[in-house]
C-alpha positions in Angstrom: 23.3 -32.0 61.9 26.1 -29.5 62.0 26.2 -26.9 59.2 29.2 -26.8 57.0 30.9 -23.5 56.3 31.2 -22.5 52.6 34.9 -22.7 51.5 34.5 -22.2 47.7 35.2 -18.9 45.9 37.1 -15.9 47.2 37.3 -15.1 50.8 35.2 -12.0 51.6 37.2 -8.8 52.3 36.7 -6.8 55.5 34.5 -3.8 55.0 37.3 -1.3 55.3 39.3 -2.9 52.5 36.4 -3.3 50.0 36.8 -1.5 46.7 34.1 0.4 44.9 32.5 -1.5 42.0 34.2 -0.8 38.7 32.4 -0.4 35.3 32.8 -3.1 32.8 33.0 -2.0 29.1 33.2 -4.1 26.0 35.9 -2.9 23.7 36.2 -3.3 19.9 39.3 -5.4 18.9 40.4 -2.6 16.7 41.0 -0.2 19.7 42.0 -2.8 22.2 45.8 -2.2 21.8 45.3 1.6 22.4 43.2 0.9 25.5 45.8 -1.5 26.9 48.6 1.0 26.3 46.6 3.8 27.9 45.9 1.6 30.9 49.5 0.6 31.3 50.6 4.2 31.2 47.9 5.1 33.8 49.3 2.5 36.1 52.9 3.8 35.6 51.7 7.4 36.3 52.7 8.6 32.8 49.3 10.0 31.9 48.4 13.5 33.2 45.2 15.5 33.0 46.6 17.5 30.2 47.4 14.4 28.2 43.8 13.1 28.7 42.4 16.5 27.7 44.6 16.4 24.5 43.5 12.9 23.7 39.8 13.8 24.1 40.3 16.9 21.9 41.9 14.7 19.2 39.0 12.3 19.5 36.4 15.2 19.2 38.4 16.8 16.3 39.1 20.1 18.0 42.8 19.5 18.1 43.0 19.0 14.4 40.9 22.1 13.7 43.2 24.3 15.9 46.2 23.1 14.0 44.5 23.6 10.6 43.3 27.1 11.4 46.9 28.3 11.9 47.4 28.0 8.1 45.6 30.8 6.2 45.3 28.7 3.0 43.8 25.9 4.9 41.4 28.3 6.5 40.2 29.5 3.1 39.8 25.9 1.8 37.8 24.9 4.9 35.6 28.0 4.5 34.9 27.2 0.9 34.1 23.6 1.8 31.8 24.7 4.5 30.0 27.1 2.1 29.6 24.1 -0.4 28.3 22.0 2.4 25.7 24.6 3.3 24.7 25.0 -0.3 24.4 21.2 -0.7 22.4 21.0 2.5 20.0 23.7 1.2 19.6 21.9 -2.1 18.9 18.7 -0.2 16.2 20.4 1.9 14.7 21.8 -1.3 14.7 18.4 -3.1 13.3 16.8 0.0 10.5 19.2 0.2 9.8 18.7 -3.6 9.9 15.0 -3.1 7.4 15.2 -0.2 5.1 17.3 -2.4 5.4 14.9 -5.2 4.7 12.0 -2.9 1.6 13.8 -1.6 0.4 14.5 -5.2 1.1 10.9 -6.2 -0.8 9.6 -3.2 -3.8 11.9 -4.1 -3.6 10.7 -7.7 -3.5 7.1 -6.6 -6.5 7.6 -4.3 -8.4 9.3 -7.1 -7.5 6.5 -9.5 -8.7 3.9 -7.1 -11.9 5.8 -6.6 -12.5 6.1 -10.3 -11.6 2.4 -10.7 -14.3 1.5 -8.2 -16.8 3.7 -10.1 -15.9 1.9 -13.3 -16.4 -1.5 -11.6 -19.8 -0.4 -10.3 -20.8 1.0 -13.6 -19.7 -2.1 -15.5 -21.7 -4.3 -13.1 -24.8 -2.0 -13.6 -24.2 -2.2 -17.4 -24.0 -6.0 -17.3 -27.3 -6.0 -15.3 -28.9 -3.7 -17.8 -27.7 -5.8 -20.7 -29.2 -8.9 -19.1 -32.5 -7.0 -18.5 -32.4 -5.8 -22.1 -32.0 -9.3 -23.4 -34.9 -10.6 -21.3 -37.1 -7.7 -22.4 -36.2 -8.1 -26.0 -37.0 -11.8 -25.8 -40.4 -11.0 -24.1 -41.1 -8.3 -26.7 -40.4 -10.7 -29.6 -42.6 -13.3 -27.9 -45.4 -10.8 -27.5 -45.0 -9.6 -31.1 -45.0 -13.2 -32.3 -48.1 -13.9 -30.2 -49.9 -10.8 -31.5 -49.3 -11.9 -35.1 -50.0 -15.6 -34.5 -53.3 -17.2 -35.2 -55.8 -16.4 -32.4 -58.0 -19.4 -33.1 -58.4 -22.2 -30.5 -57.6 -25.7 -31.8 -59.8 -28.7 -31.0 -57.5 -29.8 -28.1 -58.0 -26.4 -26.4 -54.6 -24.9 -27.2 -54.0 -21.8 -29.2 -52.8 -22.2 -32.8 -49.1 -21.3 -33.3 -49.2 -20.7 -37.1 -48.7 -17.2 -38.5 -51.9 -15.3 -39.1 -52.6 -14.0 -42.6 -56.3 -13.1 -42.4 -58.5 -11.1 -40.2 -61.9 -12.5 -39.4 -64.8 -11.3 -37.2 -66.0 -13.9 -34.8 -68.7 -13.1 -32.2 -68.3 -9.4 -33.0 -64.5 -9.5 -32.3 -61.8 -9.0 -34.9 -59.2 -11.8 -34.7 -56.2 -12.8 -36.7 -56.3 -16.3 -38.1 -54.2 -18.5 -40.3 -55.3 -19.8 -43.7 -56.6 -23.1 -42.3 -58.7 -21.5 -39.5 -59.9 -18.8 -41.9 -61.4 -21.5 -44.1 -63.0 -23.4 -41.2 -64.4 -20.2 -39.7 -65.8 -19.2 -43.1 -67.6 -22.6 -43.4 -69.1 -22.2 -39.9 -70.3 -18.7 -40.7 -72.1 -20.1 -43.8 -73.8 -22.8 -42.0 
């Protein structure tokens, strides 16, 4: 099948007539009229190297400064303004350094506060644990005291009597605390 030659698009230029690639730049709409005017003047040959140098000096601000420095009053005003600018920049550097120091101090204080807060949390948890242990020990102590002052006699069903002891009795050579009821029964046994 015969190949068809491409006919779409531009015809390629011969090598001797090819132009160098041009840079493409996006331009803000605000400066577009200026660029179009400059381009038109370049095509007409109305823009020289001196004109371009003058335009760039205006853009950089050197042209305005040269015209300002011709007036001695303007020179003194500009010098005063530059001194004020230097003083303000020095104050800004001083305030920035003070701010950095204050931020460092506040960071250290925040870290110290966090550390102390953690210590407080750990101490509170230990305190709660100790309170709980204290309550258990207090309950055990009360039970032991109660048991020590309860009747030590063994009832008929094999359990220890839970009544409060009021008397001391010697049984089998051992001093025991007994309630009134068991004191009477032990006294009767001792007489028999």
